[in-house]
N, C-alpha and C positions, 0 to 999 in steps of 0.2 A: 518674689521669685526665689526658689530654693537655691542655695549655693551648690554648685556642681560638685558631686562627690569625687574626691581624688582617687585615682587608681592606686591600689596597693598590691604588693607582692605577697602572695600567700603560699609558702612552701608546702602547706598541708593540703592544697587543692590538687585534684587530679587534672591532667592536661590532655587535650586531644591535639596531637602534633600532625600537621598536614605535610605530607611528603610527596612531592611531584616525581613522577617516574614515567617511563615510556608507556607503561600499561595504564596510566591514569594517576589520579591523586590517591595516595594511600593515607588512611587515617589511623594513627597509632595512639592508643590511649595509655597514658603512663602516669605514675606518681613522680613527684620530684625526689631525686636521690637524697638520702640522709647524709649528714656530715661524714659519718664513717665510710659510706660508699664513695663519696667524692674523694676522701683521703686515700682510700685503697686504690681507686682508679689512677690517681696521680702517682702513687707509689709504684704502680706496675708499668706506667708509661715511661720507660727509660729513654732519656734524651741522649743521643750520641752526637758528639761534636768532633769533627775531623778537621785537623789543621792541614790546609792545602798548600801552605807556603805563601810568602809575600804578604802576610797579614790577612789572608783570605781563609775563611773556615766554612764548613758545611754542617748544618744541623738537621738531623732526621730523628723521627720517633718510630722505630721499627715495630711493626705489628700493632700499632695503636688502634686500628679498626677491630682487632680481635678483642682487645681489652674493652672497648666500647660495646661490642656485641654481648659480652658477658654481663656488663652493667645493664644494658637494655633488657636482657632476659629477666633480670631481677626486678625491674621497676614496671614492667608491663602489667596492667591490671586486668586485662581480658584478652581473649583470643582475637586475632585480627589478621590482616594481610601479612604474608611472609616478607621478612625484611632481611637483606643480606648484611654482611659485616660493614660494608662501606656506607650503606644507608643508615645503619645503626650509629656510625660516627657522626653523620649529619644531624641525627636526632639529638644525640648527646651534646653536640656543639651548640645546638639551639638552646638547650636547657642550661648550658653553662655560660651563656652570654652575660657579660658584665663589663660594660665599656665606661671608662671614666669620661664624664662630660665636663667637669670642672673641678679645680681644687683651689680653695680660697683660704688665706690665713684669717684667723678670728680669735683674738685675745688669748694667745698662748696655745692655740689649737688650730686644726685644719678642718674645714668643711668640705667633704668630698661628695660630689654629685655623681651618681652612678646610674647609667641607663641599663635596665634589666628587662627581661621579657614582661611586657605589660605596662611599663612606665618608667618614671624617674624616681630614684630614692636618694636620700641624703644621710650622711654619716658625719657626726662631729667627733673627732678624735683629738685627745690631748697631744701636744707636741712630744714625740718620743725623745728620751734621753740618749746620750751616746751609748750607754750601757744597753738600753733597749735595742738599739739598732744592731750593735755587735752581736748580742746574744741571739737575736732573730736571724741574722745572716748565718751564724754558725749552725743553727738548727734547721733552717729552711731548705738548704741545698747540701747534698752530699756528692762530692766529685771523686771519681775513681779514674786513675790514669790507665789506659789500655794500650796494647801494642799498636804499632803502625800509626802513631801520632793521633790517637783517638782518646777521648774522654767520655765517661758515662756519668750523666747528671741525673740524680734522683731528687724529686721535690717532696718535701714534707709539709703538707698543708696545716698540720697540727701546730707548727711553730707560728704560723700566721694567725691561726685562731687564738692561740694563747696571748699573743701581743695585742690583738684586737680587743680581747676581753679586758685587758689592763688599761687600754687607752680610751676606749669608747665612752663618750659622755651622753650621747643621745642619737637616736635614729628616727628617720621619717620615711613613710611609704611602705611599711611592713605590717602585715596582719599578725605576725608571730615572730619567732626567732629569725635572725639574719643567717642565711646559709653560709657555711664556711667558704664556699667558692666565691661569694661576694666579699666576705671578710678579707680573704687573701688579696683580692684586687684593691680593696680600700687601703689596706696596710701598705702595699707597694706604692700606691699613689701618694700616700702621706710621706713615706720615706723619700720618694723621688722629689717631692716638693721641698722637704727639709734639705736634701742634698743640693738642690738648685739654689736655695737661699744661702747655703754655706758657700757655694762657689761664688755667688755675687759678692758676699761679704769679704771673701778672701781676695778677690780681684780688686775691690775698692781699697783694701788695706795696703796693697802693694803698688797702688798707682803713684805716679810721680807727684810729689808735693804733699802726699798724705802723711808722711812721717816727719820727724823733727828736722829743722833746718840744718844745713851744713855748717860746721863751725867756721867762724871768720878766719881768713888767712892771716898768717903772722905779719907783723909790721916790718 
C-alpha cells in the first residue's frame, strides 16, 4: 500500500474560496497574496487602542474591510460574483489563517506546528537571542500617541520576515516558500515560548530555599 501523500501548502496555487451568502454560495477564484501585498495590507490596517480607564482598553481597526477589498481586487484571477467590502474581509481572513497548534523545545530550537488552509505545517527555528527579540520588537510595531487617550499601532511584517529568515532551520508542509503571514505567526509563537520559559526560570530562581542559606546567628 502506498504511503498517503501529506498535504502541502502551495502559495503559488490558485484557490476557489466558497463564500456563503443569502443569495447562495459564491465562488471567488483568487491567487494567494504575495509577501509585499500582505505587508502592505498590514501597514494600512491601523490599529486604534483607546484607554477607557480602570485598566480597560478598546481595540478597533477602522475601515479594515476597505483595505481588504483593495487587496481582493488585486488577487482575483477571473470575473465572478459581486463581493462587497465585508465579504472581501471574510475571504482575506480565510487566506490569512495561520493558527499555532503546538510549540515544542528541541535542542536549542523551537518546533512550531502551524495549522494553515489545507493542513498542518512545521517550522524549526533556532532559539532567538536577547538582541534578536529586542530588535524584532523595535521594528515590528510602531505606536503613536493620539489625543483623547488613544494610540495608533502599525504592524511591520517585514521585521518578522527578517527574523524568520535568520532563525529558521527547516520547514515541513510547503511546496515552495513560506508566506510572510505564516512567518510572522511562527516568530511570535517562538518568542512567546521563549518568554514563558524565562518566566518559569525567573520564578524558580526566587523561590524560597533556592538561594544561599542564611548566615548562622551570632553566638
